[in-house]
C-alpha positions in Angstrom: 0.0 -0.3 0.7 -1.0 3.3 0.3 -3.2 4.0 -2.6 -5.1 7.2 -3.3 -5.1 8.4 0.4 -2.3 10.4 1.9 -3.1 9.3 5.4 -4.5 6.4 7.5 -7.2 6.7 10.0 -7.4 5.7 13.7 -11.1 5.7 14.6 -12.2 6.0 18.3 -15.9 6.5 19.0 -16.1 7.6 22.6 -18.4 9.3 25.1 -18.2 11.4 28.3 -18.1 8.3 30.5 -14.8 7.3 28.8 -13.2 10.7 28.5 -11.1 9.9 31.6 -9.1 7.4 29.4 -8.3 9.9 26.6 -5.4 11.6 28.3 -3.3 8.5 28.6 -4.4 7.4 25.2 -3.1 10.6 23.6 -0.1 10.9 25.8 1.0 7.4 24.8 0.8 8.2 21.0 2.5 11.5 21.6 5.4 9.5 23.1 5.6 6.4 20.9 4.1 7.3 17.5 7.1 8.2 15.3 5.2 9.4 12.1 2.2 11.3 13.3 2.0 13.0 9.9 0.8 9.7 8.4 -2.3 9.2 10.5 -5.5 11.1 11.5 -7.1 10.4 14.8 -10.9 10.6 14.5 -13.0 10.8 17.7 -16.7 10.5 17.2 -18.8 12.1 20.0 -22.2 13.7 20.6 -22.7 17.4 20.1 -23.2 18.1 23.8 -19.8 16.6 24.6 -17.8 18.7 22.2 -16.7 21.5 24.6 -15.4 19.2 27.2 -13.6 17.0 24.7 -11.9 20.0 23.1 -10.4 20.9 26.5 -9.0 17.3 26.9 -7.3 17.2 23.5 -5.9 20.8 23.5 -2.4 19.8 24.8 -1.9 17.2 22.0 -1.6 19.4 19.0 1.3 17.4 17.7 -1.2 14.7 16.7 -3.7 15.2 13.8 -6.9 15.0 15.8 -10.3 15.6 14.3 -13.6 15.6 16.2 -16.6 14.2 14.4 -20.1 15.1 15.8 -22.2 12.0 15.5 -25.4 13.9 14.8 -23.7 15.4 11.7 -22.4 12.1 10.6 -25.9 10.6 10.9 -27.5 13.4 9.0 -25.0 12.9 6.2 -26.6 9.4 5.8 -30.1 10.6 6.1 -30.6 9.6 9.7 -32.4 12.2 11.8 -32.7 10.3 15.1 -30.5 11.7 17.9 -27.7 9.6 19.4 -29.7 9.3 22.6 -32.7 8.0 20.8 -30.6 5.4 18.9 -28.9 4.3 22.1 -32.2 4.0 24.0 -33.8 1.9 21.3 -30.9 -0.3 20.0 -28.8 -0.5 23.2 -25.1 -0.2 23.7 -23.6 -2.7 21.2 -25.7 -1.9 18.2 -25.2 1.8 19.0 -21.4 1.4 19.1 -21.6 -0.5 15.8 -23.5 2.4 14.1 -21.0 4.9 15.5 -18.0 2.9 14.1 -19.4 1.9 10.7 -20.8 5.3 9.9 -17.6 7.0 11.0 -15.6 4.9 8.6 -18.0 5.4 5.8 -17.9 9.2 6.4 -14.2 9.9 6.6 -12.1 10.1 3.4 -9.5 7.5 4.3 -9.9 4.0 2.9 -8.0 2.2 5.6 -8.9 2.5 9.3 -7.8 1.0 12.6 -10.5 1.0 15.3 -9.3 1.5 18.8 -11.3 1.9 22.0 -10.8 4.8 24.5 -8.8 2.6 26.9 -6.1 1.8 24.4 -2.5 2.8 24.9 0.6 2.7 22.7 3.5 1.0 24.6 6.5 1.1 22.3 7.9 3.1 19.4 6.3 2.4 16.1 5.4 3.9 12.8 1.7 4.1 11.7 2.7 3.6 8.0 4.6 0.4 8.7 1.7 -0.9 11.0 -0.9 -0.3 8.3 1.3 -1.4 5.3 2.4 -4.6 7.0 -1.2 -5.6 7.7 -2.6 -4.9 4.3 0.3 -6.5 2.5 -0.7 -9.8 4.3 -4.2 -9.2 5.8 -5.6 -11.9 8.1 -8.4 -12.7 10.5 -8.6 -15.3 13.2 -11.4 -17.3 14.8 -12.1 -20.1 17.3 -14.4 -23.0 16.6 -17.8 -22.4 18.1 -18.4 -26.2 18.3 -15.3 -26.8 20.4 -16.2 -24.9 23.5 -18.8 -23.5 25.8 -20.5 -20.2 24.6 -22.5 -18.0 26.9 -26.1 -17.2 26.0 -24.9 -13.7 25.1 -22.3 -14.9 22.7 -24.6 -17.4 21.2 -27.1 -14.6 20.4 -24.3 -12.5 18.9 -23.4 -15.4 16.6 -27.1 -16.0 15.8 -27.5 -12.4 14.8 -24.4 -12.6 12.5 -25.8 -15.8 10.9 -29.1 -14.0 10.3 -27.5 -11.0 8.7 -25.2 -13.0 6.4 -27.7 -15.8 5.7 -25.2 -18.5 6.6 -24.2 -20.5 9.6 -20.7 -19.1 10.5 -18.8 -21.7 12.6 -16.3 -19.3 14.2 -16.0 -16.7 16.9 -13.8 -13.9 15.5 -13.0 -11.7 18.5 -9.6 -13.3 19.0 -7.5 -10.2 18.9 -7.7 -6.5 18.6 -6.0 -6.1 15.2 -9.1 -4.3 14.0 -8.2 -2.9 10.6 -10.9 -2.1 8.2 -11.0 -1.5 4.4 -13.8 0.9 3.4 -14.2 -0.9 0.0 -15.0 -4.1 1.8 -17.5 -2.3 4.0 -19.2 -0.7 1.0 -19.7 -4.1 -0.6 -20.9 -5.7 2.6 -23.5 -2.9 3.0 -24.4 -3.1 -0.7 -25.2 -6.8 -0.3 -26.9 -6.8 3.2 -28.3 -3.3 3.7 -26.9 -0.2 5.4 -25.6 -0.3 9.0 -29.0 1.1 10.1 -30.9 -1.5 8.0 -28.8 -4.3 9.7 -29.3 -2.9 13.2 -33.0 -2.6 12.7 -33.3 -6.1 11.3 -31.5 -7.5 14.3 -33.6 -5.4 16.7 -36.8 -6.7 15.1 -35.7 -10.3 15.1 -34.6 -10.2 18.7 -37.8 -8.5 19.8 -39.8 -11.2 18.0 -37.9 -14.1 19.5 -37.4 -12.4 22.9 -33.7 -12.9 22.8 -32.7 -9.7 24.4 -32.2 -6.3 22.7 -28.9 -5.7 24.5 -27.1 -8.2 22.3 -27.4 -6.3 19.1 -24.7 -6.3 16.4 -21.0 -6.6 17.0 -19.3 -4.8 14.2 -16.0 -6.7 14.3 -17.8 -10.1 14.3 -19.9 -9.0 11.3 -17.0 -7.6 9.3 -14.7 -10.5 9.9 -17.4 -13.1 9.3 -18.1 -11.4 6.0 -14.4 -11.6 5.1 -14.3 -15.3 6.1 -17.1 -15.9 3.6 -14.9 -14.2 1.0 -11.4 -15.1 1.9 -10.3 -15.9 -1.7 -11.9 -12.8 -3.1 -10.2 -10.4 -0.6 -7.0 -12.5 -0.3 -7.1 -12.7 3.5 -5.4 -15.5 5.5 -7.4 -17.2 8.2 -6.0 -18.6 11.5 -8.2 -21.2 13.2 -7.1 -20.6 16.8 -8.2 -24.1 17.9 -6.1 -25.6 15.1 -3.2 -23.4 16.1 -3.3 -24.5 19.7 -3.7 -28.2 18.7 -0.6 -27.9 16.6 1.5 -26.0 19.2 0.5 -28.2 22.2 -0.5 -31.6 23.3 -4.2 -32.5 23.4 -4.0 -32.6 27.2 -2.8 -29.0 27.4 -5.3 -27.8 24.7 -8.3 -29.5 26.5 -7.2 -28.1 29.9 -6.9 -24.6 28.3 -10.4 -24.9 27.0 -11.7 -26.1 30.4 -10.0 -23.3 32.3 -11.1 -20.7 29.8 -14.7 -21.8 30.2 -14.3 -21.6 34.0 -12.8 -18.1 34.0 -15.0 -16.5 31.4 -18.2 -18.5 31.4 -18.4 -18.8 27.6 -17.5 -15.2 26.9 -14.4 -13.9 25.1 -12.3 -15.4 22.4 -9.6 -18.0 23.3 -6.9 -15.5 22.8 -8.8 -12.3 23.4 -7.7 -12.2 27.0 -4.8 -14.5 26.8 -2.8 -12.5 29.3 -5.1 -13.9 32.0 -4.6 -17.5 30.9 -0.8 -17.9 30.7 -0.6 -20.1 33.8 -2.5 -22.8 31.9 -0.3 -23.0 28.8 3.4 -22.9 28.0 3.5 -19.4 26.7 6.7 -19.2 24.5 5.3 -21.1 21.5 2.1 -19.1 21.4 4.0 -15.8 21.9 6.3 -16.7 18.9 3.2 -17.6 16.8 1.6 -14.2 17.6 4.7 -12.3 16.9 5.4 -14.1 13.6 1.8 -13.4 12.4 1.5 -9.8 13.5 -0.8 -10.1 16.4 0.7 -6.7 17.5 -2.4 -5.1 19.1 -3.6 -7.2 22.0 -5.5 -6.8 25.2 -3.7 -6.6 28.6 -6.4 -5.0 30.9 -5.1 -6.8 34.0 -1.5 -7.4 35.2 -1.6 -10.3 37.6 1.4 -9.7 39.8 1.3 -13.3 40.9 2.3 -14.3 37.4 3.9 -11.0 36.4 7.3 -12.6 35.3 5.3 -14.9 33.0 3.2 -12.1 31.5 6.3 -9.9 31.1 8.1 -12.7 29.2 5.1 -13.3 27.0 4.8 -9.6 26.1 8.6 -9.4 25.6 8.3 -12.0 22.8 5.0 -10.8 21.2 6.3 -7.2 21.4 2.9 -5.5 20.7 2.9 -1.8 19.8 -0.6 -1.1 21.2 -2.6 -2.5 24.1 -6.3 -2.2 23.4 -9.0 -2.1 26.1 -6.0 -1.7 28.4 -4.8 1.0 30.7 -4.7 -0.7 34.1 -1.3 -2.3 33.7 2.3 -1.4 34.4 3.5 -1.1 30.8 4.2 1.8 28.4 3.6 5.1 30.2 2.7 3.1 33.3 6.2 1.4 33.4 7.3 3.3 36.5 7.0 2.9 40.2 3.8 4.9 40.5 2.3 3.2 37.4 3.0 -0.3 38.8 1.8 0.7 42.3 -1.5 2.0 40.8 -2.0 -1.1 38.8 -1.6 -3.3 41.8 -3.9 -1.2 44.0 -6.6 -0.8 41.3 -6.5 -4.4 40.0 -6.3 -6.4 43.2 -9.3 -8.2 44.6 -8.8 -6.5 48.1 -8.8 -3.1 46.4 -12.1 -3.9 44.6 -13.6 -5.1 47.8 -12.4 -2.0 49.6 -14.0 0.2 46.9 -17.3 -1.6 47.3 -17.4 -1.1 51.1 -16.3 2.6 50.7 -19.2 3.1 48.3 -21.6 1.5 50.7 -20.3 3.5 53.6 -20.6 6.8 51.7 -24.1 6.1 50.4 -26.8 7.7 52.6 -29.5 5.3 51.3 -27.6 2.3 52.8 -27.5 3.6 56.4 -29.0 0.7 58.3 -27.8 -1.6 61.0 -25.5 -3.4 58.5 -24.1 -0.1 57.4 -22.7 0.5 60.9 -20.2 -2.4 60.4 -18.8 -1.0 57.1 -15.9 0.8 58.8 -14.6 -2.6 60.0 -14.7 -3.9 56.4 -12.9 -0.8 55.2 -10.1 -1.3 57.8 -9.8 -5.0 57.0 -9.6 -4.6 53.2 -7.2 -1.5 53.6 -5.0 -3.8 55.6 -5.1 -6.5 52.8 -4.2 -3.8 50.1 -1.2 -2.8 52.2 -0.1 -6.4 52.4 -0.5 -6.8 48.7 1.7 -3.8 48.1 4.3 -5.1 50.5 4.2 -8.6 48.8 4.9 -7.1 45.4 7.2 -4.3 46.5 10.2 -5.6 44.5 8.2 -5.7 41.3 6.7 -2.2 42.0 10.2 -0.7 42.5 12.2 -2.5 39.8 9.6 -3.9 37.4 
């Protein structure tokens, strides 16, 4: 569905704290993207990060990479505040929303895919097909807010969206990472409800007045997809009610247990399918995987490979066959599908390894040197032993996958 534009855009706002993920991100697209001429990778950063970022992207000249300086983007829209000032005032989530929305409004391409810095391509694909297939049959998905526990944080996110749009929206839309945007829809949204800065300021003032916590702010994907849900017929989008999907695929007993365990694991955060890779032990996965494949849920999250259920996760991914894993680099897939990659995933993602890191940090911190600090070496030895046992336990998977 290419119109006046010759290319599509992949938009990744990032910052120095996430620069460590960019190498794998770009290496994966160098390996698996088969039509790099059809896509421009936009990275939006602050001016003082430019020199360091240029060094990171230098080896990847095969990709069409463009650096956008956020200060310049803001000035283009008449905003003189520095990125630091905006971050300090509006906090992380609203700041990220400003960065994404203004980047998409600034660039010439109509169609964008937003990916975070931790994303990784994991199989061969063509950008043109990925974009064309989505915009030929665009969709959004959401879970019923009334059907399950929501954390205070998520409730405030929903309350902010309701306030912006002037309507009670009954769904939570962060159910996948198929985050495609149409600039023409964005322009109508902002024409009706104010510019991105107007929206962020309105939410900031309302949260300050009601003491709801400034850190919640505006979630751009929730706002964008809630607006589309209000205008499904106008924009010819399909909508998948994830609760309804699960009820149709499974018995009520399985569905209710899935909701219960989801609440237990995530405490009311996350969409029902947002982190589905962590929930496969509670649901027969084949039916859901076939649904996701049939309906182009081809960008999903897999931030943790649980080697206890690795065969199940591998089966699920084999059916869904995603081309990109978003918010995901600590796994044994794609570029990590090798002995060292799987070994690294096990060591980094295991509970003993996390405990080991905690005790190492405490031992190496001079400010923690008290009587308790003297026993940290024992904890380090203990958790090192557990990490070794973990590696031995999963040695077959590490070697052969």
